[in-house]
C-alpha angles and dihedrals in degrees: 000000000000116000112270114215113249089235089062091049091051093048092048092049091052091049091048090051090053091052091047090051092050091057095044107117103172117059091189094056119101114272113270114249131193121233132214121230141163109231124180090346094307131104117239139173111226121214116225094225111068095347093261114171134220112204118216138178099256147346093277091059092046089054091046090053091049093048094050094042094050093046093048093048089051090049093049091048091052095252 
C-alpha cells in the first residue's frame, strides 16, 4: 500500500470520531475507542461501531489514527 500522509490519517480519524459521536445513543456508556489490528498482512484501525476499518501504511499510522480518534471522541463527549 502506498504511504498515506500522516495529515490524511489525522483528518480521517477526526472525521470518523465525529461519525461515531453522531451515532452515540447512551451518554453513560464508556467512551468508544478504536483498536489496532493486523489483518491479512495489513495494518488497520478498527472503529468500535460496526467494526469498520481504516487501512494505513504501517503500525505507527494505525496507532496515530487510534490516538487521534480516541482523543477526539473524548473531546466531543465532553471528557
